[in-house]
N, C-alpha and C positions, 0 to 999 in steps of 0.2 A: 503493499500499500503505499510505503513511504517514497514521495517524489513522483508518483504516477499520477496523470492527469486523465479525466474521463473526456473523451470527445464527444461533443454535443452539438445538435442541431435544433434550433428554435423554429417551430411550425406557427406562424402567425406574426405579422410586423406591425400589429396594431398598438394600442396604449400598453395593453400588459405584455405583449411579446417584446417590446422595447424595453420595458423594465427588465425582463429576464435576460434579454440578450446583452444588455449593457452591463448588467452585473456579471453574468458569465465570462463575458469578455475582459472586464476591467478591475473586478473586486474579489472574485473567487479562485483562489490559487489552485484548487484541485480540478477545475475546469479548463477546457480547451473549445472554444467556440469554433466550429468549422463553416457553418452556414445559417442562412435564413431563408424560410421557406413562406412565399404568400402567392396566391393566385392573381394579386393586384401586382403586376410586374414593377411599377413605379415604387410601390411601399417596399418590397422586398429588395430592390436595388438600391434604394435610398439608405435604408437602414445597413444593408451589407457593406456599402461603400463607405458608410460612417465608422464602421467597426473593422473594416479591412478583412472581411470574410467572402465567401461564395453566396451567390443567391441562385434560388431555384423556384420554379413554378408550382412544383408540386412534391409531395413527400417521396412519391415513386421515383420522381427525378433525381431527389437528392440521395435516396438509397442506391441509386444505380451509378451516380457519378462521384458521390462523396463518401468519405470513410468515417463512420462515427458509431458511437455504442448506445447512446441514449437520445430521447426527443424530449422537448418541452412543448406541449400543445397548448397554444394560447388563443386558439380560433374559436369562432362562434359555437355554443353549445350543440347546435345540430350536427356538427361535424365530428365531435369528440369520438364517437363509438368507432366510426369508420378508421379514422386516423389511429387511434389506439390499438385497434385490432390488426390493422396493417403493419404498424410499427412492431407490436409484440411478435406477430407470426415472422417477421424478418428477424427476430433475435435482439430488438432494440427495447432498452429499459424506457419506461414511460412515465414521465411527469405530466399530469393533465390538471388544468385550471378547473376551478368549480363553475357552475354546477357540474357534476360529473357527467351526467347525460340527462336525455329528455325522458327516459322511462327506466323502470328498474329492470326490464329485460335487456336493454342497452348496456346497463351497469354491469349485470351478470355476464354478459358477452366479453366485456372488457376484463373483467376479474378472471374468467375463464381462461381467456387468451393469454394472459400474463402468466397464470399457472401453469398452463399447458406448455409454454415455451421458456418457463423458468426464468422470466424477467421481473424486474421490480416495477410495482405501480404504485406512485404516490399522487395524492389528490392536493391540490393548491390551498390549503387553508393556512395562510400564512400567519393568522392571529396566534395559532399556537407557538410560533417562533418569535413572537415580540418579546422583548426582555421583561416587560412587567407583567405580561400574561403568564409567562414560564416561571416567574418568580412567584406569582399568585398560586398557580397550580401546585407548585413546591411546597407552599405554605400549608395549603388546604390539604395535601396528602400527608403532611406531618401533623395535622389535627389542631392547626393553629385557631380555627374558630369552631372546632368540634365538627359535628357532621353536617354537610350541607343540607339545607332543607328547601331553600327556594333560591333560584338563579334567575336574574333578569339581566337581558342583553339588549342594548340600544344600537340600533344601526341604520343611519340615515345618510344619504349622499346627496350631494348639490346638484347635480344634474341627472337628466334621464338617461336610462340605458340606450344602446343602440335600438334603431328602429325594429331589427330583426327579434330582439328580446321582447319587444312590446306586442308583437304579433302572435296570438294564440297558435297560429298555424306553425310558427317556427321557433317559438321561445316558451319559457313558463312564467314570464312576467318578473315584476319588481321582487316579489317574495322569493324568488329563486336566484335572480341575478345579484341582487344586494344582499339579501338576507341570509343565504346559504352559511355565511360565516357566523351568523347568530345561532343557527340551530346547531352548529358544529360545537359552538362554545357552550351552549347549553349542556350538550350531551358530556362534553369534555370535563367541565368543572363539577358536574353533579356525578360523574363516573357512573353512569347508568344509561340504559336505554329507555326510548320514549314507550308509553303505554296508550296515551290518548293524545289527540291534538284537536283544539277548538280555535278557530281563526274568524276574525272579522276584517273585512277590508272595504274601501271605497276610494272613488277617484275624487278627492276633495282639493287636492292641489292643483291639478291639471285635468279638469273635466273635460276640456276640449279634445284631449287625447283619447279619452273613453269613447267620444263619438266616432272616431276613425277605427278603434279597435275595442269592439264591446267585450267587457269583461276586464277591460285595463283597470288596475288599481294602483294609487300611489301612497296609501297609508294603511298600514296593517297592524293588528294587535292579535297576539296568539298566547293561549294558555295551553300548557302541556303538563301531563301528568306523567311521571316516570314510573318503572316497573316497582321500585322499592318504596314509592310514595311520595317522592319529592315532587316540587313544583317548579314548572319553568315559565318566564313570562318573556316575550319578544315584542318590542316596540320598534316598528320601522317606518320609514318615510323617504320618499324620493320622487321629485327633486325638492330639497327643501331650502335650497339657495344660500343658506348662510353659512355652509361649509360642511366638510365632512366630519362626522359624529359617531364615535365607536366607544361605547362605555359598558362596562359590566358590574354588577353588584351581586355579591354571594352573601346570602344570610346563613349562618350556622347556628347549631345549638348552644355554642359558646362564644359567639362574636359576629362580626360583620367585616367584610373586605370589598373594597371597591377598586375598579381600575379605570383610568382614564378620566378625562374631563372635556368640556366643550372647547375651552381655549387651547391653541396649540403652542403657546408660548407662556414663559412666565413674566414677560413683559406687561406693564401696565403703563397707559398714558392718562395721567390726571389733567384734565383741561381747566382752563380759567373759568368756565361755566359750571364747575363742580361735577362735570360727568367723567367718568372713568371708562376707557375703552381698551381692548386687546385684540388680538387676532386669532381666528380659528385656524384648524387645519384646512388648506384648500382642496386637498384630495387625499385619497387612499394611499397614493405614492409618497406623500409626505408622512402621514401618520405611521404607516408601516414600512418605511424605507429600509430599516435595517433587518426587519422580518422577513422581506423578500430575498434577502442576501442569505439569511440563516436557513431559510427552507430549502433553497437550492442547494446549498452547501451539505446540509443534512441529507438529502436525496443522493447526491453524488458519493457522500462517504458511505451510505448504505451500499451502493455498488460495490465501491472498493472494498469494504469490509465484509461483503456478502451477508448482509443481515436485512431484516426486514425495514422498511421505511417507516418513520415516526407517524405518518398518516397514510393509512392503507386504503386499497380500494374497498374495503368492508366499510371503513369509516365514511367514505364518500357515497357508498350506497345507502347507509343509514340516515345520513343526512338529506339525500335525494328523497327517500321514502318519507321522512317527515315533512319536506316541503310539498311534495306530492298530496300528502294527507291535508295539510294546510289549504292547498288549492281545492281539493275536493270539500273540505269544511266550509270554505268561503262559498261555494257553489251550491251546497246542499243545506247549509245553515245549521249544522249539527257537529257534535264532536265525532271524531273519526279514531276508530281503534286501529292499533298496530299489532302485529304485521298486516301490511296492506293485502287484501285478496285480489 
């Protein structure tokens, strides 16, 4: 393992792909970025040129012309299953952004392909790698606040997800694209699986979008019950405009632990009119900058050390199942029991 680097190709040259490609190229010593894939030639060429690597129009082309061991899939959710299976069947380790897939069947195919071909599969829940989140998890596992009984996660984004994510024909909506991280955080901190999910949602911030995409929602509230009796709460909104907002609160039998705050800096400005202002995080790229580096490094070290990734395909599937249950609950106005049938 010492001194060896994992040769990596990033599939997707959008916002998330740019973050991963830049980190792999400039900040992660165990990585060697060899190329960028995107069907939009200009996007692939621009990012590849910036980082000094090759660019390809498809994963198939990259695997024919390039030599690499792992892929980072950062493309729209509807493409995840096909890309992950194609990569796994070619013997490539797979890092896939969330949501893992559109259906549990697709998620199962991704997990099965990875197992069959003996490759690693990690899902991109970067909050697990944030220093504050990791420290909080460590403290909870040590019993610092007793047994967790209620976990609340706030997840709000400043701008709308891409159009494909808003369309029910191609995406799962805001509760998946924005709040998958919250569902994963609830499971992780409670250290338990979901038993029931009840969700309410509405288009209150951008009702105009609901006119174009019926079923669109931009505010969601979820109540979850866990198998061992704990309760989870999810508070989501997008687009909120004021900034990127990710916070967590864990109530235990012997105390309380909170993570994060709205403001993105400790700086305060005290004005002559007696008003005090500060600045929020402008995006997820700022709030979880170090977490993106840490999660990629963890995945590559799992490859080098031949161990299971810290966030597995099964973790991704369970979060997807909770997300799908929430979507069903919103439509049917009732609690949904898990596992889904």
